[in-house]
TORKE-21221 format. One record per residue (C-alpha): residue in three letters; x, y, z. Coordinates in steps of 0.05 Angstrom, whole numbers, plus 5000, padded with zeros to 4 digits. Example, Ala and Ser with C-alpha at 12.3 -4.5 7.8 and 13.67 -1.06 7.14 Angstrom:
ALA524649105156/SER527349795143/
% end
This chain:
MET752420174111/VAL748420104184/GLU751719394202/GLU747418854243/GLN748319054317/PHE749418484370/SER743118294418/ASP743618594489/ASN745817964519/ASP753118044482/GLU753018744517/ALA757918454573/THR762718134528/ILE763218604464/GLY769319004498/GLN772918394512/GLN771818134451/LEU774718834417/SER780418854467/THR782818064442/TYR782218284373/ASP786518874389/HIS790918334423/ASP790817914360/ARG793018494324/ASP798718654363/ARG800417934368/GLN801117914282/SER805318464283/GLN809818164331/LEU810117584294/GLN811017924232/ASN817018314261/SER820217704283/MET820417404221/PRO825917744182/ASP830917674244/ALA829816924242/ALA830116874170/THR836917314169/ASP839916724225/ALA837716174192/GLY840916334127/ASN838116284049/GLN834615744062/ASP831315884121/GLU829516534089/GLU824416214047/VAL820615794105/ALA820816444143/ALA817316824085/ASP812216324084/MET810916294155/THR810117084145/GLU805117004097/ALA802016404132/VAL800016964190/PRO793317144178/SER792817854172/VAL786618034220/ASP785918704187/ASN785118444112/LEU780617954144/TYR776118494176/ARG776218924106/GLU774018304065/GLU768218144107/SER765718844104/ARG766918804029/VAL762918244020/GLU756718514075/GLU756919134024/GLU755918673963/LEU750618193996/TRP747118804021/CYS746619143945/GLY746618463904/ASN753518633859/LYS760418853860/LEU759019593840/CYS753919783877/GLY757319463942/ALA763319853923/PHE758620523920/VAL755220323991/GLY762720244021/PHE765020953987/LEU758821334012/PHE757121084081/PRO761821004142/ARG763520284159/LEU759920244227/THR762019924288/PRO757219304317/ILE755019544383/PRO749219264422/TRP741819514410/SER741419794478/SER748320134470/PHE746420384402/PHE740120714429/LEU742320984488/LEU748721354457/SER743721554395/VAL739621924453/PHE746422254484/VAL748522574411/ALA741022754408/ILE740423204468/PRO745823714439/ALA743123694374/THR735923814392/ALA738524334439/TYR741624684376/LEU736124554331/MET730724954380/LEU736225564399/PHE739325674335/THR735125494275/LYS728925654245/MET725925034268/GLY726425264338/TYR727525954359/GLY733426154322/ILE730826764300/SER729527084365/THR736026744396/TYR740927144352/TYR736427764361/TYR737427734439/LEU744427654430/SER746028164375/GLU741828654422/ASN743628504489/TYR750928264487/GLU754328414423/LYS756429074460/TYR762128694506/ALA764928254446/GLY770128704434/TYR771928744508/LEU772728014512/GLY775827844452/PHE781628344465/SER781527994532/ILE781927304506/ALA788027494461/LEU792027894503/GLY791027284554/ALA793126754504/PHE798927194483/LEU801927344545/LEU801126624557/TYR804826374497/LEU809926864503/PHE812226634573/ASP811725994551/CYS807125604593/PHE806724994561/TYR814124864595/TRP811325084668/SER813624354699/SER812024484768/HIS804924314807/THR804025024810/GLY805025154741/ILE801324574721/TRP795324804757/LEU796425514735/ARG797025294658/ARG790524824668/THR786425414692/PHE788425964646/ILE786925504581/THR780425304608/LEU778525984625/LEU780326244551/ILE776425654524/VAL770625794563/GLY771726564540/ILE772326334463/GLY765625984474/PHE762126594503/PHE766026994450/THR763026604392/LEU755626714422/PHE755527484432/THR758127494358/SER753327084328/GLY749627704302/GLN755927884256/TYR758727124246/PRO752826704250/TYR757126124233/GLY759926064305/PRO755225674339/VAL754825164288/ALA762125094298/LEU761625164372/PHE756024554375/VAL761124144333/VAL766224224386/LEU762124134449/VAL759123514421/ALA765623144423/LEU767223424495/TRP759823194515/LEU760822524481/ILE768022504515/MET764322624585/ILE758822104573/GLY764121594557/LYS768421794628/VAL761921724672/VAL757421204636/TYR761820754594/LYS768320794637/ASP770120094641/ILE770420074566/ALA776720274531/PRO777321024506/LYS778820764437/VAL773020224431/TYR767920764456/VAL769721264409/SER769320764355/TRP762220574381/LEU759721244371/SER760921194292/GLY753220824288/PRO749121364335/LEU752822004304/PHE751021694229/PHE744221604258/VAL742822244285/SER745922604231/LEU741022264181/VAL735122404229/VAL736723174232/PHE737223154149/LEU730522844140/SER726923264189/TRP729823914157/PHE728223634090/ILE721023444115/TRP719924114146/THR723124564093/PHE716424374051/LEU710924314096/ARG709425054095/GLU711425584047/GLU714125994103/ASN719325444122/GLU722225564056/TYR728326024034/ASN727226533990/LEU729227323975/ILE722227554014/VAL723927084068/SER730927314081/LEU729128064075/ALA723028044119/GLU727727654175/ALA734028024163/GLU733328554220/LYS729728004265/SER736527554267/GLY741328104276/CYS743128324216/GLU744629144208/PRO742729494139/ASN748829754100/PHE746730474074/ALA753630704068/ASP754530294005/TYR748130673977/PRO748631423985/ASP744931673933/LEU738631213949/ASN733431424007/CYS732930694034/GLY731830934108/ASP725331014148/GLY727431624185/MET728331194241/GLY734130674231/GLY729330174197/VAL728730124120/CYS723730404069/PHE720429704053/THR716929224080/ALA717128454067/ASP710628024073/ILE712527284078/GLU704827034075/SER703227384009/GLY711127423982/SER710828163964/LEU715328783980/THR712129383984/PHE716129963978/ALA714430704007/ASP714931323965/GLY721131533946/CYS723730803960/ASP727630533898/GLN727929753887/MET735029723895/CYS734429843968/THR733529133981/GLN740929073965/VAL741829424039/TYR741228704065/SER746128374013/GLN751628214061/CYS746727914107/TYR747427184106/ASN745027034177/THR737526874154/PHE740926324114/ILE745226044163/ILE739226024211/TRP735225624154/VAL740725164133/GLY742825134209/PRO739924314215/PHE743024164149/LEU750124474177/VAL748324014247/SER747823364199/LEU754523524166/GLY758323604229/LEU755523004254/LEU757622604195/PHE764122864195/LEU764922564265/SER761421924246/PHE766821774190/PHE772721984236/ALA769921524294/THR770720914233/PHE778321094242/LEU778520754303/ARG774520144284/PRO777719484282/GLY780419314218/SER779919994190/SER785220294143/PRO787020964171/ASP789921134103/GLN783520984067/GLU777821194110/THR781921824116/THR782321844034/LYS774621684039/LEU773222224088/ALA776622764047/LYS773422543980/ILE766222574009/TRP767623134058/MET770323603993/PHE763723353961/LEU758923554011/LEU762824224017/PHE762624393944/GLY755024173937/THR753424604002/TRP757525193966/VAL754025183900/SER747425153928/ALA748525673976/SER751526103925/LEU745426073870/ALA741226213935/GLY745226853945/ALA749126634005/GLY755726443975/ALA759526864010/GLY756726814079/VAL757226024073/SER764426034044/ALA766226214115/THR761425804141/LEU764025164115/THR770725384135/ALA769025454198/LEU765224844203/THR771224424170/LEU776324754234/ALA771024584284/SER770223804257/PHE778523854257/ILE778124044332/ALA772523544350/ALA776323014315/ALA783223204353/ILE779323144420/PHE777022454397/LEU784822274379/ALA787022494446/ILE782522184488/SER783021504446/TYR790721434450/GLU796521584505/ARG801422074492/ILE806121614466/GLU800621144428/ARG798421814393/LYS806521994366/GLU806621344343/HIS800521364305/LEU801622004277/LYS808721814260/LYS805621194213/ILE801221664190/GLY806722094165/ASP811121564144/GLN804921354099/LEU803721994073/VAL811722084052/GLU811521474023/LYS805421603979/TYR805922363967/GLY812322433977/ASN813722653910/HIS808523223910/PHE811223553977/ASN814424143941/VAL807224283910/PHE804024273982/ARG810324684003/GLY808525173949/LEU801625263977/LEU804025314040/ILE809425924023/VAL803626273980/THR798426304039/CYS801826354103/THR808526744092/PRO805527314128/VAL804026854185/PHE811426624188/LEU813927274187/LEU809527534249/TYR811526824281/PHE819427024273/PHE817327644302/VAL814127394361/SER820326854370/PHE824627404372/VAL820927784432/ILE820327054473/GLN827826924458/ARG829227664493/ILE824827424554/ARG828126744569/ASP834727044562/LEU832427414620/PRO835827194687/PHE829727234729/CYS825126774680/PRO828826164692/TYR820825784683/THR820726044608/LYS826325614585/PRO825224954552/PRO828124364555/VAL834824304517/THR836223554518/THR831223214468/MET833123024397/SER828623494366/LEU832124084393/ARG839523754376/HIS843824274335/VAL839224864349/GLY840624984420/GLY844225604460/SER843326274452/GLY840826714390/TRP836727184352/LEU830626674350/THR827526164395/ILE830525374386/GLU823225214359/ALA823925884302/ARG831325624293/ARG829024864276/LEU822625134232/LEU828225524190/ARG833824944185/GLU827724504166/PHE825425014111/GLN833125054087/THR832624354066/TRP827724484025/ASP828624513949/ARG826925203943/THR826725353870/LYS821424903858/VAL818225053923/PHE817925813901/THR815625653837/TYR809925203855/ALA807925753902/ILE807726293853/TYR803225793803/TRP798025623870/GLY798126483872/LEU796226513789/ALA791025963799/PHE787826343864/MET787627053822/VAL785326693765/LEU779426383804/SER778227053838/VAL779527613786/ILE778427263720/VAL773326753732/SER769627063790/GLN769527823770/PHE770327783694/THR766727213674/LEU761227533717/VAL760528123679/PHE761127773610/LEU755827343628/SER751927983656/TRP752528353588/LEU751227773549/ILE744627653575/GLU743228423577/LYS744828413498/THR741227753482/SER735227983512/VAL732328453458/MET735227963399/SER731227453367/LEU731426783386/GLY735326473325/ALA740427043330/VAL741226803401/THR742026083387/GLY747026243345/ILE751226653388/LEU750526123442/VAL752925593395/ALA758725963374/ILE760626093441/GLY759325453466/LEU762924993410/THR769725533415/MET768925333491/PHE768524613483/LEU774524533430/LEU778424873500/PRO781624323534/PRO781224593606/VAL773924743598/PRO768424333619/GLY761424273595/ALA757824483662/PRO758825223651/ILE756525173584/TYR749824863600/LEU748625413652/VAL749925973609/ILE744625763559/GLY739525603620/ILE741126313639/VAL740926663571/ILE734826233531/ILE729326363583/PRO728427223571/VAL728827063502/GLY724726453494/LYS719126653540/PRO714827143502/ILE715526553444/MET715425903474/GLY713026003544/ILE717925773601/PHE715825023584/GLY717325033519/SER724225493534/LEU726624993573/LEU726024393524/PHE728424823470/ALA734324933516/HIS734924273538/GLY735724043465/ILE740424553442/SER745624353499/LEU744823633479/ALA746323803402/LEU751824293419/LYS754723663467/LEU754923173410/VAL757623633358/ALA763023843394/CYS764423093409/THR764722963332/LEU769423543323/GLN773723333376/GLN773522603350/LYS774522753276/MET777723413270/ILE782923343326/GLY783722643345/GLY782522413273/LEU785522943230/LEU791223063274/GLN792322373301/HIS799222293265/TYR801722903301/VAL806322643353/SER805223293399/VAL797423133398/ARG797422473418/GLN803422673468/PHE798823213496/CYS793022673506/GLY797422253545/VAL797121623502/ASN802421283542/SER800121413612/ASN796320863650/LEU790021213653/MET789321323576/ARG791620633560/SER786320343614/MET780820863579/LYS783720583507/LEU781719853536/VAL775120003549/LEU773320363495/GLN775619903439/GLN770519363469/PRO765019273418/GLY757619503440/LEU755920083496/GLY756919653566/LEU755820103631/ASP763720213640/LYS764620433558/VAL758820933575/SER761521213644/ILE767921403614/LEU764521743556/VAL760222103601/GLY764422193668/GLY771722213634/PRO775222843620/ASP771223183561/TRP777223443509/PRO781622803522/THR776122233516/SER772922513448/VAL780322643423/LEU782821883438/CYS777121643412/GLY779521953342/ILE786521763353/MET783920983359/ASP778921143291/LEU772420883332/GLU766520943301/LEU763621663313/ILE755321373311/PRO757320873368/ILE760921303409/LEU755321953400/ILE750021433426/GLY753621263484/THR754121973497/LEU747722113505/PRO746222043580/ILE750422633587/ILE742522903584/PHE742822713660/LEU747923183670/ILE744923683628/ILE737923753654/PRO739823923730/THR745724373701/LEU741124753648/LEU735024783704/THR740325083759/GLY741425663711/SER733725813689/PHE731525763756/THR737626213780/TYR735526743735/MET727026663747/ALA728526753826/ASN730927503805/VAL725727643762/ARG720928153797/LEU713328503776/ASP712929213778/ASN710529173853/GLY717128873872/GLN714228253886/SER717627583859/GLU714027323801/PHE717226643814/PRO718326603891/TRP719325883888/ALA724425833836/GLY730126013889/THR729125393931/VAL728324963862/ALA735425253846/THR738625043903/ILE736024263894/CYS737824273823/ALA744824543840/ALA745123973898/ILE743523473839/THR748223783790/ALA753723613842/ILE751022883855/VAL750922733788/GLN756523123764/PHE761622713824/GLY757622053821/SER759322023737/MET766422143756/VAL766621683813/LEU764221093770/ALA768921263713/ALA774821243755/TYR771520493786/PHE771720273718/LEU778220573698/GLU781520203764/ASP778019633748/ALA781019523681/VAL787619653708/SER786919113761/THR783218543731/ARG785618703651/LYS792818763674/SER795518263618/GLU790718613563/LEU793519343590/GLU801319103577/ALA799618843508/ILE797519543488/PRO803619793444/ILE807420463463/ASP807621003420/GLU814821023403/GLU813921713375/VAL811321903444/LYS815421583483/ALA822321883447/ALA818022593445/ASP817822443525/GLU824722283540/ARG826522893498/ASP822723303547/GLU826122913606/ALA832423103584/ILE830623823583/VAL827723803645/HIS833423463678/ALA837923943656/TYR833224553676/GLU832724153748/GLU840324243742/VAL841624903729/THR836425183778/GLN839024803840/TRP837925423890/GLY845225423915/SER847825483845/LEU842926053821/PRO846826733819/THR844027283859/LEU840427603803/ALA836227013780/LYS834226873861/SER832327633879/CYS828027503815/LEU824626923833/THR823527193905/MET820927853883/SER816327523836/LEU813827053896/ILE812827653930/SER808428053891/MET804427473880/ILE803327363953/ALA801628113959/SER796828123905/CYS792927493938/TYR792427774002/MET790328443969/VAL784328103934/GLN782527613995/LEU782628044053/PHE780528684019/ALA775728493966/ASP769929003982/GLN776529513968/CYS778429173904/PHE772228993872/ARG765029293867/GLU760328823881/TYR756628573820/GLN751727993807/LEU749327523747/THR742627973737/TYR746428713742/THR747229103684/ILE753729403660/GLU750430153649/GLN746130173717/HIS750829843767/LEU758329933734/ASP756630693706/GLY756930423631/ASP763830203638/TRP766329443648/LYS772229673679/ASN769430013734/ILE768329363772/VAL775429463795/LYS776929983845/PRO783430263859/LEU786329723908/GLY784529243854/ILE788629583804/VAL794529583847/ALA793528853865/ASN792928663789/ILE799429063777/LEU803028693824/PHE799727983797/LEU802028223728/PHE809428383750/SER809627813786/LEU808627453721/ILE813827853684/LEU818527643731/LEU817026973730/TYR818126973650/LEU824127233660/TYR827326783707/ARG824526233664/SER827326433605/TRP833826503634/ALA833625843661/MET831625503599/ARG837425803561/ARG841925543615/ALA838324933612/TRP839924883535/ASP847425053542/ARG847524483593/VAL844923933543/ASP848624313483/SER855024143528/ASN853123463538/SER852423333467/GLN845523183470/GLU841223273410/ILE834023493432/SER828523633373/SER821123603362/PRO819423383294/SER811423393313/ILE811624123338/MET816024373275/GLU810823943227/LEU805124353258/ALA808825003253/GLY809324843174/GLY815624523157/VAL821424843195/ASP827324503209/PRO825823853249/GLU832223893283/THR831324613314/PRO830224563393/TYR823624713423/THR821724973488/LEU820124523549/GLN812924323552/ASN810024533619/
% end
């Protein structure tokens, strides 16, 4: 929220006030740190006095945060609204109005320049075309020179040049590299249209730092950067609103297929004729055989020109990036605004970082969904990645200018300690992600380190040798095959629990392959097949098929409801339009979706939760003893339908929430009534699917039948993301509130002893499994099996990611298997994709063999310790098998 600004008369004293705050906070820290020493010297009696004194020291940070929280609640009128305001908006630093206005102008200067030069609100189309036509041919030479220069500087250890001449040379070379990267980004904007916006974010940070050095040189850098939070947020909001209003001023300002085709060549895109050799898509002069008219919204095809020829620009997303450029600028400024609040007095880096991460992920997800439905998903994915990296670089610039070298190290160490304390138990998971994504990079790094070490050993290159007396280089110094930096990295790697890390890495690869292959490719083919087959069926038959598929998916624990609503929105329109029209089809689809959700909740609650509540395995799967489910139980047992109860029914996980209601024997009708607000999620999700289909419908002359549908689908997708995310946040808020304010009631809920016993049995197996899978005790064959599984998984992931075009054929939702895959759905996979899938399956087989061996060893360890582990619940489900029979470890 934007807090109250100080008057102009306070400008002369505000810097001193904030400096005094920093002094008070440092003094507080010194007093608190001195208390334990005083208590130790004074004995047990004085320990109590010292503890009371410690508690009596006022916490400036806590007081400041409490003041911000109270202001948010007063601004909203209630606690819940205050929590949302505090979450969605950065806590801006109060500054004088004159400084706020002046800094806003300084922020607006580069933003306005970018809007005029690189977006459709200005001359973006002309700029991209000019750079592509005149300078793209020099990009290769410039890029090679930059890469060679950077490699040589790294090869000869430029960061260890300590003489005056060496320091001057290093700074000169690095400056030249940075300038060269900027020009390279502009020269390649035709191929990589996201380059200018990434460059803009970095240049904004440098520009504001320069303004601080010149205009606000009397203000401490840390205080100055915190002042930027308000102006950055204000300009970000103005840019977004300006773009939003501009989009609806004129029809040609909207983004649709006609606009993208008409402006593709003008924005620097080259038509891709190579992927369509059987079609005569050219005009004989390097152009295309069709003409797109923005004013009439029509496509005109020349004689012999197939309508499929529009796909020659399917990989061109320049027009979308140019159109959405103002929104990307707004995102970049918003990121810097949040980061500037980290340096605000009273800010908590841990809380603010978590807050920024959640909001940034939400914004990126919403943007990606919107862009994907608008037909530019692949391009926007790369754009958002580049924007995120550029934002972090800009944040690093802010951080570097705000702290001295020692302060930066202490600050980073403090953040690192907080991360270890909070997420230390999950580090192996993150390490696994690092292994599966960066192993080829590490191998290249070790090869380069080998070359550098050879250079360091040369007698005539003494200036490349790093210092050997630092604490971080102890025990790794001296000569060797690799540099001491690489050896230090290997030493750290050897301290990891490599068995767990490798296993988690394989699981990360499994998740990636499922999303990239099964979901992204095969599910798309299945949906297109479903649309094709149901388009010739009656409405009743299609409804029955969708209900059967929807109920099946709803009854699967991992499947959420949004994909089901999306499919219904896509399939119902072509079938119901001839009978009921578009509006009637939409109403029918909404009714079917809501009824399907309520029937699924009924089955989950009564059939699974109600009938199977006596089975320990069902209750154990729901985690009835976990704090999350116990707090849900506490809220759901309340009489009536309060906001907290409805929020959990709508925003909580679908399957566990309904099953938990059945386990608690709650009345069905009130639960279904409390679930009815799910319609606010169903409506935008279903409309997203419907309008996405309508945007791809063409008349006989190639003109879009619904030219506005693409824009509306994008808006509905954004609303869907907001509603989905908001419902989850609201449910999480009430669950956390129940844990903090109703602790005694939560503790009074009895523990399910049978589930507790089952959990303890699983823990015994897990403990034995961890003991027998220690890396040092694994036999060579087991190590080889796990390592080969990891290598195969990494290879398959890299093949699918880096060579996607060589692995899979391009396919869209409105395509047909007969026309685009030659009648065989398996043709979507190219030969390289078959190799990637074989490696993927080979990895899973090796992992299965390793885990089977490890589980046998774990059971042997349990048997040797005379521990009896059984699972009556699972055996009961199996049909009365001996309950003393050991059962397999649950994942």
